[in-house]
FIMILUM-228447 format. One record per residue: x, y, z of N, C-alpha, C, O in turn; residue in one letter. Coordinates in pm, 1 decimal. Example, Ala and Ser with C-alpha at 12.3 -4.5 7.8 and 13.67 -1.06 7.14 Angstrom:
! FIMILUM-228447
n_xx; n_yy; n_zz; ca_xx; ca_yy; ca_zz; c_xx; c_yy; c_zz; o_xx; o_yy; o_zz; residu
1319.0; -569.0; 780.0; 1230.0; -450.0; 780.0; 1320.0; -330.0; 780.0; 1423.6; -331.9; 846.5; a
1285.0; -225.0; 708.0; 1367.0; -106.0; 714.0; 1290.0; 3.0; 787.0; 1340.9; 113.8; 803.9; s
***
This chain:
! FIMILUM-228447
n_xx; n_yy; n_zz; ca_xx; ca_yy; ca_zz; c_xx; c_yy; c_zz; o_xx; o_yy; o_zz; residu
83.2; -119.2; 0.0; 0.0; 0.0; 0.0; 87.2; 125.0; 0.0; 205.3; 119.4; 34.5; s
29.5; 235.4; -38.1; 100.4; 363.3; -47.4; 26.3; 468.5; 33.9; -89.0; 450.2; 73.1; m
96.3; 579.4; 57.9; 33.4; 697.4; 116.5; 26.7; 801.9; 6.1; 129.0; 856.0; -35.9; i
-94.4; 829.7; -40.5; -117.1; 921.7; -151.7; -147.4; 1060.1; -95.5; -235.4; 1074.3; -10.6; v
-75.3; 1162.4; -142.0; -95.2; 1297.8; -94.5; -165.0; 1385.5; -196.9; -136.0; 1378.5; -316.4; g
-257.2; 1468.1; -149.3; -333.2; 1558.3; -236.0; -321.8; 1700.6; -179.6; -398.9; 1738.9; -91.6; v
-225.3; 1778.9; -230.5; -213.8; 1917.4; -183.6; -313.6; 2007.8; -255.5; -365.1; 1973.7; -362.0; p
-339.3; 2121.7; -196.0; -423.9; 2223.1; -259.5; -344.4; 2285.8; -373.4; -224.2; 2308.8; -359.9; r
-410.2; 2313.4; -484.3; -346.1; 2376.4; -600.5; -309.3; 2520.1; -565.6; -387.7; 2591.9; -503.7; e
-188.9; 2561.4; -606.1; -145.4; 2698.4; -577.2; -132.0; 2784.1; -703.4; -111.6; 2905.2; -694.3; v
-143.4; 2722.1; -820.0; -133.2; 2797.8; -944.2; -253.2; 2892.6; -957.5; -366.5; 2853.9; -929.2; k
-228.2; 3014.6; -999.7; -333.0; 3114.8; -1016.3; -436.2; 3066.3; -1118.7; -399.7; 3012.9; -1223.4; v
-563.2; 3084.8; -1088.6; -675.6; 3047.2; -1175.3; -687.3; 2897.6; -1199.3; -751.7; 2855.7; -1295.5; n
-626.6; 2816.7; -1114.3; -638.7; 2671.0; -1126.9; -724.8; 2620.1; -1012.6; -687.6; 2633.1; -895.9; e
-838.9; 2562.7; -1045.3; -932.6; 2517.9; -942.6; -943.4; 2366.1; -934.2; -1010.6; 2313.7; -845.4; a
-878.2; 2295.3; -1025.1; -890.2; 2148.9; -1024.8; -817.4; 2088.2; -905.1; -728.4; 2149.7; -846.3; r
-857.4; 1966.5; -870.8; -793.0; 1891.7; -764.3; -749.2; 1757.2; -822.1; -816.5; 1701.1; -908.6; v
-636.4; 1706.4; -773.8; -577.9; 1585.0; -831.6; -661.2; 1459.9; -807.2; -663.4; 1369.8; -891.1; a
-729.5; 1453.1; -693.6; -809.2; 1335.3; -658.8; -943.8; 1382.7; -604.0; -948.9; 1466.3; -513.8; v
-1050.4; 1329.8; -658.1; -1185.1; 1361.5; -608.8; -1214.9; 1276.2; -485.9; -1141.8; 1181.2; -458.0; t
-1320.9; 1308.3; -412.1; -1359.3; 1220.3; -301.9; -1386.7; 1076.1; -348.8; -1353.0; 981.0; -278.3; p
-1446.1; 1060.1; -464.7; -1469.6; 925.1; -517.6; -1337.1; 853.3; -543.1; -1324.2; 734.0; -515.6; a
-1240.6; 925.5; -594.9; -1107.7; 867.9; -616.6; -1040.4; 831.8; -485.6; -974.3; 728.5; -475.5; g
-1057.4; 917.6; -384.5; -1002.1; 888.1; -252.0; -1064.6; 760.9; -196.6; -995.4; 677.9; -137.7; a
-1194.9; 745.7; -215.3; -1264.1; 625.6; -169.4; -1209.0; 500.3; -238.2; -1186.8; 398.2; -173.2; h
-1187.3; 508.6; -368.9; -1132.7; 394.0; -442.9; -991.6; 359.4; -395.1; -958.2; 242.1; -378.3; l
-909.6; 461.5; -373.4; -774.3; 437.1; -322.6; -779.9; 371.0; -184.9; -705.4; 276.9; -157.7; l
-868.1; 420.3; -98.4; -883.1; 360.8; 34.6; -931.8; 216.5; 22.3; -886.5; 129.1; 96.3; r
-1023.2; 191.5; -70.1; -1075.2; 55.8; -90.2; -966.1; -40.7; -133.6; -973.0; -160.6; -106.8; s
-865.2; 13.1; -201.1; -751.9; -69.2; -244.9; -642.9; -78.2; -138.2; -537.1; -136.5; -161.8; d
-669.1; -20.0; -20.4; -575.8; -33.7; 90.4; -474.1; 77.6; 105.6; -381.8; 66.5; 186.3; g
-489.7; 184.8; 29.1; -395.9; 297.0; 37.8; -446.9; 401.6; 136.3; -567.6; 414.6; 157.2; h
-355.2; 475.4; 196.4; -391.5; 589.8; 279.4; -396.0; 712.4; 188.4; -319.3; 721.3; 92.5; a
-484.2; 805.8; 217.8; -497.2; 927.4; 137.4; -492.2; 1047.7; 231.2; -574.4; 1059.9; 322.0; v
-395.9; 1135.8; 208.7; -383.2; 1259.8; 284.6; -427.0; 1374.8; 196.2; -376.1; 1389.9; 85.1; l
-519.5; 1455.3; 242.6; -571.8; 1567.1; 164.3; -551.9; 1695.9; 243.4; -593.8; 1705.8; 358.7; v
-488.0; 1794.0; 181.2; -474.3; 1924.1; 245.6; -612.2; 1988.5; 256.5; -689.1; 1987.8; 160.3; e
-642.7; 2043.1; 370.9; -773.0; 2108.2; 390.2; -795.4; 2213.4; 281.3; -707.0; 2293.8; 251.8; r
-913.9; 2211.5; 223.0; -949.2; 2306.8; 119.1; -904.3; 2268.4; -20.8; -928.3; 2343.3; -115.5; g
-839.6; 2153.2; -36.3; -785.8; 2114.0; -167.2; -894.6; 2102.2; -273.4; -869.9; 2133.1; -390.0; a
-1013.4; 2058.7; -235.8; -1118.3; 2035.2; -334.5; -1218.7; 2147.7; -350.1; -1308.3; 2139.2; -434.1; g
-1205.4; 2253.0; -270.7; -1306.4; 2359.4; -270.3; -1328.0; 2419.7; -408.7; -1442.3; 2441.3; -448.9; v
-1220.7; 2447.1; -481.9; -1233.6; 2507.1; -614.5; -1305.9; 2418.5; -713.7; -1359.2; 2466.7; -813.7; g
-1307.8; 2288.1; -686.2; -1376.5; 2192.6; -773.2; -1512.3; 2151.4; -717.6; -1579.0; 2064.0; -772.8; s
-1552.5; 2215.1; -607.9; -1683.3; 2186.9; -551.4; -1686.8; 2071.8; -452.5; -1794.7; 2020.3; -423.3; g
-1572.3; 2029.5; -399.7; -1566.4; 1919.2; -304.1; -1527.1; 1972.2; -166.8; -1427.6; 2043.3; -152.9; f
-1605.0; 1937.5; -66.6; -1577.8; 1984.9; 69.2; -1480.9; 1890.6; 141.3; -1462.2; 1775.4; 102.2; s
-1420.8; 1943.1; 246.8; -1334.9; 1860.9; 331.3; -1414.0; 1744.3; 389.6; -1361.5; 1633.9; 404.0; d
-1540.6; 1769.5; 423.1; -1624.8; 1664.5; 480.0; -1644.4; 1548.4; 383.3; -1650.4; 1432.7; 424.9; e
-1654.3; 1579.7; 252.8; -1668.3; 1472.1; 153.4; -1543.4; 1384.8; 150.5; -1552.7; 1262.6; 139.0; e
-1427.4; 1447.5; 160.8; -1302.9; 1370.2; 164.6; -1296.3; 1285.6; 291.2; -1255.3; 1169.7; 286.4; y
-1336.3; 1342.7; 403.5; -1335.1; 1267.7; 528.7; -1428.9; 1147.5; 520.0; -1393.3; 1037.9; 563.4; a
-1548.5; 1167.2; 464.0; -1643.4; 1056.2; 448.2; -1587.7; 948.9; 355.7; -1620.6; 831.2; 370.3; r
-1503.9; 988.4; 260.7; -1443.9; 893.7; 166.7; -1327.1; 817.4; 230.0; -1271.9; 725.7; 169.2; a
-1289.8; 856.4; 353.3; -1182.3; 785.1; 422.9; -1047.9; 853.7; 419.1; -949.2; 799.0; 468.4; g
-1041.8; 973.4; 361.0; -915.2; 1047.3; 356.2; -886.8; 1110.7; 491.7; -977.9; 1138.1; 569.8; a
-759.1; 1133.1; 517.4; -716.3; 1205.6; 636.2; -687.2; 1348.6; 594.5; -608.3; 1371.3; 502.8; t
-749.2; 1444.6; 659.8; -727.4; 1585.3; 628.5; -608.5; 1637.1; 707.8; -595.1; 1609.7; 827.1; l
-521.9; 1712.6; 640.0; -406.2; 1773.3; 705.4; -409.0; 1923.2; 679.6; -473.2; 1969.4; 585.3; v
-339.1; 1999.3; 764.0; -350.8; 2144.6; 760.3; -264.1; 2215.5; 657.2; -295.8; 2328.1; 618.7; d
-156.6; 2154.1; 611.5; -63.7; 2226.8; 523.7; -3.7; 2135.3; 417.7; 11.8; 2015.0; 438.7; a
29.6; 2194.8; 303.8; 91.9; 2119.1; 194.6; 221.7; 2054.5; 240.7; 253.2; 1942.7; 199.8; a
298.2; 2124.7; 326.5; 425.4; 2066.5; 369.9; 403.3; 1935.4; 444.9; 487.8; 1846.2; 438.9; k
292.1; 1922.6; 514.7; 260.6; 1797.6; 581.5; 222.7; 1688.7; 479.8; 260.6; 1572.6; 495.5; e
148.2; 1727.0; 376.5; 115.2; 1632.4; 269.6; 243.3; 1577.0; 208.3; 257.4; 1455.7; 192.2; v
336.3; 1665.6; 174.3; 459.9; 1623.2; 109.4; 550.1; 1544.4; 203.9; 618.5; 1451.6; 160.8; f
551.1; 1579.9; 330.9; 636.3; 1509.8; 427.3; 588.0; 1368.5; 455.9; 668.3; 1278.5; 480.6; a
457.6; 1349.3; 452.5; 401.8; 1219.1; 493.0; 362.1; 1128.1; 378.2; 342.9; 1008.5; 399.7; r
349.0; 1180.6; 256.3; 303.5; 1096.4; 144.7; 422.1; 1036.8; 70.6; 537.2; 1076.9; 88.1; s
388.4; 938.6; -13.5; 492.3; 870.2; -90.6; 486.2; 913.5; -234.6; 565.6; 867.3; -316.4; e
***
């Protein structure tokens, strides 16, 4: 299994997110851990609560995502 990290996008005018809550759920179903920076999905219409319900762990900063993910 892997630890998959999803940081919030920092590029100007970029609202997409690398993994949706559905994708996080699929990764969790396959036995992977998913770390999502708080607010990562907001620009794409996904709340932190949706990620939490999908089994992702929410973290406060991108540096934590990068430090803990593979």
